[in-house]
C-alpha positions in Angstrom: 135.0 -150.9 207.1 133.1 -153.8 208.6 130.8 -154.0 205.5 133.8 -154.2 203.2 135.4 -156.9 205.4 132.2 -158.9 205.3 131.9 -158.7 201.6 135.5 -159.8 201.2 134.9 -162.8 203.4 131.7 -163.6 201.6 133.5 -163.5 198.2 136.2 -165.7 199.6 133.7 -168.3 200.9 131.5 -168.3 197.8 133.6 -170.7 195.7 133.9 -173.1 198.7 130.2 -173.1 199.1 129.7 -173.8 195.4 132.3 -176.7 195.7 130.5 -178.1 198.7 127.3 -178.2 196.6 129.0 -180.0 193.8 130.5 -182.5 196.2 127.1 -183.1 197.9 125.5 -183.8 194.5 128.4 -186.0 193.4 128.1 -188.2 196.5 124.4 -188.5 195.9 124.6 -189.4 192.2 124.4 -193.2 191.8 126.0 -192.8 188.3 129.2 -191.5 189.8 131.8 -193.6 191.6 131.8 -191.3 194.7 128.3 -192.4 195.5 129.4 -196.0 196.1 132.2 -195.2 198.6 131.8 -196.0 202.3 130.0 -193.3 204.2 128.9 -191.6 200.9 125.6 -190.6 202.3 127.1 -189.1 205.4 129.6 -187.2 203.3 126.9 -185.9 201.0 124.8 -184.7 204.0 127.9 -183.0 205.4 128.7 -181.2 202.2 125.0 -180.2 201.7 125.0 -178.6 205.2 128.3 -176.8 204.5 126.8 -175.4 201.3 123.7 -174.2 203.2 125.9 -172.5 205.8 128.2 -170.8 203.4 126.0 -169.8 200.4 124.7 -166.3 199.7 120.9 -166.0 200.0 119.2 -163.8 197.4 115.8 -162.3 197.5 113.3 -165.2 197.2 110.3 -165.2 194.8 106.7 -165.1 195.9 106.2 -168.0 193.6 102.4 -167.9 193.8 101.2 -169.5 190.5 97.6 -170.5 191.4 95.2 -170.4 194.4 92.1 -172.5 194.9 88.8 -170.6 195.0 85.6 -172.7 195.5 87.4 -175.8 194.1 88.6 -173.9 191.0 92.3 -173.2 190.5 92.8 -169.5 189.8 95.9 -168.4 187.8 97.9 -165.7 189.4 99.9 -163.1 187.5 102.4 -161.1 189.6 103.3 -157.7 188.3 104.7 -154.3 189.5 101.9 -151.8 189.5 103.8 -148.8 190.7 107.5 -148.1 191.1 109.2 -145.9 193.7 112.9 -145.5 194.5 112.7 -147.6 197.6 109.6 -149.7 197.0 107.4 -151.4 194.4 103.7 -151.7 194.7 103.2 -155.3 193.6 99.9 -156.8 192.4 98.7 -160.4 192.3 96.2 -160.4 189.5 93.8 -163.3 189.3 92.6 -165.0 186.1 89.9 -167.5 185.4 88.0 -168.9 182.4 85.0 -169.8 184.6 82.4 -167.1 184.2 80.8 -167.6 187.6 84.2 -167.5 189.4 85.3 -164.4 187.5 82.1 -162.6 188.4 82.7 -163.4 192.1 86.3 -162.2 191.9 85.4 -158.9 190.4 83.2 -158.0 193.4 85.7 -158.9 196.1 87.4 -156.3 198.4 90.7 -154.6 197.5 93.4 -155.0 200.1 96.7 -153.3 200.4 99.1 -155.4 202.5 101.9 -153.2 203.9 104.9 -155.5 204.5 107.5 -154.9 207.1 110.7 -153.1 206.3 112.6 -154.6 209.2 115.2 -156.9 207.8 113.4 -159.5 205.7 111.8 -159.1 202.2 108.1 -158.9 201.7 108.2 -162.5 200.6 108.1 -163.3 204.3 104.3 -162.7 203.9 104.0 -165.2 201.1 101.5 -167.3 203.0 99.6 -164.2 204.0 99.2 -163.2 200.3 98.4 -166.7 199.1 95.6 -167.0 201.7 94.2 -163.5 201.2 94.0 -164.1 197.4 91.1 -166.6 198.0 88.7 -163.7 198.8 90.5 -160.4 198.0 92.2 -158.4 195.3 95.7 -158.2 196.8 98.5 -155.6 196.5 101.6 -155.5 198.6 104.5 -153.1 199.3 107.7 -154.8 198.1 110.5 -152.9 199.8 113.8 -152.7 198.0 117.3 -153.6 199.4 118.8 -150.1 200.2 122.2 -151.2 198.8 120.6 -151.4 195.3 119.3 -147.9 195.4 121.8 -145.3 194.0 122.7 -142.3 196.1 121.2 -140.1 193.3 117.7 -141.3 194.5 118.2 -139.4 197.8 117.7 -140.4 201.3 114.8 -142.5 202.8 113.2 -141.3 206.0 110.4 -142.6 208.2 108.4 -139.7 206.8 109.0 -141.1 203.3 107.6 -144.5 204.4 104.5 -142.8 205.6 104.1 -140.9 202.4 104.6 -144.0 200.3 101.7 -145.6 202.1 99.5 -142.6 201.4 100.5 -142.7 197.8 99.6 -146.4 197.4 96.2 -145.9 199.2 95.3 -143.0 196.9 96.3 -145.1 193.9 94.0 -147.9 194.9 91.2 -145.5 195.8 91.5 -144.0 192.3 91.4 -147.4 190.6 88.6 -149.1 192.7 86.8 -146.3 194.6 88.3 -147.5 197.9 90.4 -150.2 199.6 91.3 -151.9 202.9 94.7 -151.7 204.5 96.5 -154.5 206.4 99.8 -153.9 208.2 102.0 -156.7 209.6 104.4 -155.9 212.5 106.6 -152.9 211.9 104.3 -151.0 209.5 101.4 -150.7 212.0 103.0 -147.5 213.2 103.6 -145.7 209.8 100.3 -147.0 208.4 98.4 -145.5 211.4 100.3 -142.3 210.8 99.5 -142.3 207.1 95.7 -142.8 207.6 95.7 -140.2 210.5 97.3 -137.6 208.2 94.8 -138.3 205.5 92.0 -138.0 208.1 93.3 -134.6 209.3 93.2 -133.3 205.7 89.6 -134.6 205.2 90.7 -137.1 202.5 88.9 -140.3 201.7 90.1 -143.0 204.1 90.4 -146.8 203.7 87.3 -148.7 204.6 89.2 -150.7 207.3 92.6 -151.0 208.9 93.9 -154.4 210.1 96.9 -154.1 212.4 98.8 -157.3 213.2 101.5 -157.8 215.8 102.9 -154.3 215.7 104.6 -151.9 218.2 101.8 -149.2 218.4 102.8 -148.8 222.1 106.1 -150.5 222.7 106.0 -149.6 226.4 103.4 -152.4 227.0 104.9 -155.9 227.8 108.3 -155.0 226.3 110.1 -157.9 224.7 113.8 -158.5 224.2 113.6 -156.7 220.9 112.0 -153.7 222.5 114.4 -153.7 225.4 117.4 -153.4 223.1 115.9 -150.5 221.3 115.0 -148.8 224.5 118.2 -149.3 226.5 120.7 -148.2 223.8 121.0 -144.6 222.9 120.4 -143.1 219.4 124.2 -142.4 219.2 125.0 -146.1 220.1 122.9 -147.3 217.2 124.4 -144.8 214.8 128.0 -145.6 215.9 127.7 -149.4 216.1 125.3 -150.7 213.4 125.4 -148.1 210.6 127.9 -148.6 207.7 128.3 -147.5 204.1 127.5 -149.7 201.2 130.7 -151.0 199.4 131.5 -149.9 195.9 130.4 -153.2 194.4 126.7 -152.4 194.7 124.6 -149.7 192.9 124.0 -148.0 196.3 127.7 -147.5 196.9 128.3 -145.0 199.7 124.7 -145.1 201.1 124.5 -145.3 204.9 122.6 -148.4 205.9 121.9 -150.9 208.6 123.4 -153.9 206.8 121.3 -157.1 206.4 124.1 -159.3 207.6 124.2 -157.5 210.9 120.4 -157.9 211.2 120.7 -161.6 210.5 123.3 -162.0 213.2 120.9 -160.3 215.6 118.1 -162.6 214.6 120.2 -165.7 215.1 121.7 -164.4 218.4 118.1 -164.3 219.9 118.0 -168.1 219.8 121.3 -169.7 218.7 120.6 -173.1 220.3 117.4 -173.4 218.2 119.2 -172.7 215.0 122.1 -175.0 215.8 119.6 -177.8 216.5 117.7 -177.1 213.3 120.8 -177.4 211.2 121.8 -180.6 213.0 118.3 -182.0 212.3 118.7 -181.1 208.7 121.8 -183.2 208.6 119.9 -186.1 210.2 117.0 -185.7 207.7 119.5 -186.0 204.8 121.0 -189.1 206.4 117.6 -190.8 206.8 116.5 -189.8 203.3 113.6 -187.7 204.8 113.3 -185.5 201.8 110.1 -183.7 203.0 111.7 -182.5 206.2 114.9 -181.5 204.5 112.9 -179.5 202.0 110.9 -177.8 204.7 114.2 -176.8 206.3 115.6 -175.4 203.1 112.4 -173.4 202.4 112.4 -171.9 205.8 116.0 -170.8 205.8 115.9 -169.6 202.2 113.5 -167.0 203.5 115.0 -166.5 206.9 118.5 -166.0 205.7 117.6 -163.6 202.9 117.9 -160.1 204.4 118.1 -156.6 203.1 119.9 -153.4 204.0 117.8 -150.6 205.5 118.5 -147.0 204.8 120.2 -145.5 208.0 117.9 -142.5 208.3 114.8 -144.6 208.2 116.1 -147.1 210.7 117.4 -144.6 213.2 114.3 -142.5 213.0 112.2 -145.6 213.6 114.2 -146.5 216.7 113.8 -143.0 218.1 110.2 -142.4 217.2 108.7 -145.8 218.1 110.9 -147.3 220.8 112.5 -144.3 222.6 110.4 -141.2 222.4 107.1 -143.1 221.8 105.9 -140.1 219.8 102.8 -141.8 218.4 101.2 -142.6 221.8 102.5 -139.3 223.3 101.0 -137.3 220.6 104.2 -135.6 219.7 104.9 -137.1 216.2 105.3 -134.6 213.4 105.6 -135.8 209.8 106.7 -133.9 206.7 103.8 -134.8 204.4 104.1 -135.3 200.7 103.1 -131.7 200.0 106.1 -130.5 202.0 104.0 -129.4 205.0 104.8 -130.7 208.5 101.7 -132.0 210.3 101.0 -133.6 213.6 99.9 -137.2 213.6 96.4 -137.3 215.2 94.9 -140.8 215.2 91.8 -139.3 217.0 90.9 -137.7 213.7 90.1 -141.1 212.1 86.3 -141.6 212.2 85.0 -143.7 209.4 87.7 -146.4 209.1 86.9 -149.7 210.8 89.7 -151.0 213.0 90.9 -154.6 213.7 93.9 -155.4 215.9 95.4 -158.9 216.0 97.9 -160.2 218.5 99.5 -163.6 219.1 99.3 -165.0 222.6 103.0 -166.1 222.6 104.4 -163.2 220.5 107.9 -162.5 221.6 108.5 -159.7 219.1 105.5 -157.4 219.8 104.3 -158.0 223.4 100.8 -158.3 224.6 98.8 -155.1 224.4 101.2 -153.3 222.0 98.9 -153.6 219.0 95.7 -153.4 220.9 96.8 -150.0 222.1 95.6 -148.6 218.7 92.0 -148.6 219.9 92.8 -146.2 222.7 94.4 -143.8 220.2 91.6 -143.9 217.6 89.0 -142.3 219.9 87.0 -141.0 216.9 86.2 -144.5 215.6 82.9 -145.8 217.1 83.3 -148.8 219.4 81.0 -150.8 217.1 83.6 -150.5 214.3 86.5 -151.7 216.5 87.5 -155.3 217.2 90.5 -157.0 218.8 91.5 -160.7 218.2 94.1 -162.7 220.2 95.3 -165.8 218.5 95.7 -168.5 221.2 98.9 -170.4 221.0 100.3 -168.3 218.2 103.7 -166.6 218.2 104.7 -163.6 216.2 104.9 -165.4 212.8 101.9 -167.6 213.6 99.5 -164.7 213.2 100.3 -164.2 209.5 101.8 -167.5 208.4 101.1 -171.2 208.9 98.2 -173.2 210.2 97.0 -170.9 212.9 97.0 -168.0 210.5 95.0 -169.9 207.9 92.6 -171.6 210.2 92.1 -169.1 213.0 93.3 -165.6 212.2 92.4 -165.4 208.5 88.6 -166.2 209.0 88.5 -163.3 211.5 90.3 -160.9 209.1 88.1 -162.0 206.1 84.8 -161.5 207.9 85.9 -158.2 209.4 86.9 -156.8 206.0 83.7 -158.1 204.3 81.5 -156.6 207.1 83.0 -153.2 206.4 83.3 -153.4 202.7 81.5 -151.0 200.3 82.0 -151.5 196.6 83.6 -148.6 194.8 83.0 -147.5 191.3 81.7 -150.1 188.8 84.2 -152.6 187.5 85.9 -152.0 184.1 85.5 -154.2 181.1 85.9 -157.9 181.3 89.3 -157.8 179.7 89.0 -161.0 177.7 92.2 -162.8 176.8 92.8 -165.9 174.7 92.7 -168.3 177.6 91.1 -166.5 180.5 89.6 -163.4 181.9 91.0 -161.3 184.6 89.6 -159.6 187.6 89.6 -155.8 187.4 
């Protein structure tokens, strides 16, 4: 019932948010009389803030049109490479009409970025993708909002997440001969499970795994996020945060952890910070500081855009990762894609190089949680393992922003390059009217 009440309230507020936007523009338009009234700028700023607080936030675009490579702007074409009921495998294909640049692009490593399914869309990793595109062929898991997935598509479990990752890895191996895998935050656990299961079946493994800020062992340096998951029972989560999607969406009737509840939880972690940020936005508008105001809008367009998670997946993640610690205890059994239930055994991984990345100030995944992957992967030679701690970086700083670009990314790039082996020969040059594309 809470979901239905929220939707009713949102529908009621929507026209007022739209009206606030119209009024903000009207008070800012010098061609209209309202702009010449006393306190017009203050009124415009107030209405703009009301619009931001009341509007509905849709899924943002990645919006990556070009990236610079050796001083040359490379055109980016974003497309869906593979479709699954709960996820799209999205590719960012690079084009260039410079022969030398194109030749360089074709020989670069293939990287599958596994984005978190933990409230926000994969576009949260926009800066990660944009930076990786300088030196890699990039694919990303673009998880769907569960409220848009009809009940006819079935349920989505943590096991399905693991199987999706295996499917995408096999697809890239078939296309290129091999690939590298990067997981950011939540997916470090299912990605490790996916590769472990492939190792246990003697399948070809990714050349490297990069694990960034994830709860491999959530018992280490538990954060406020970890403590909530650890102290509340499975039944508490099922009874208090799981609701059915209203009839106005394609996924009507599906049990989900709604995005609006997740967003409320995000804000509740630091309400003073968000209140100050919105006040600062109001001040920026008054002062005509367009750059700061736009930075605020860009951040909250992403931060406020949240998705619903399928209830089975969410509850199983809480239980498996944060309550029973099945991965580190060696008790996690996954129903594989072939219908067989298999034990997750990270010790079976032998040939895949392993990089773990943590932020010194990470308040989501505490110190040592990601580094714990090395103790689990006993079959990987020490020479193929590396841990990196980003000094001064919080959780988001290890995959977005200046510290990611200047400190973390060079380490990731060099690690992948050091453990890269080219797969099968590239396909044809694929000439087009204006440019050629990487394969």
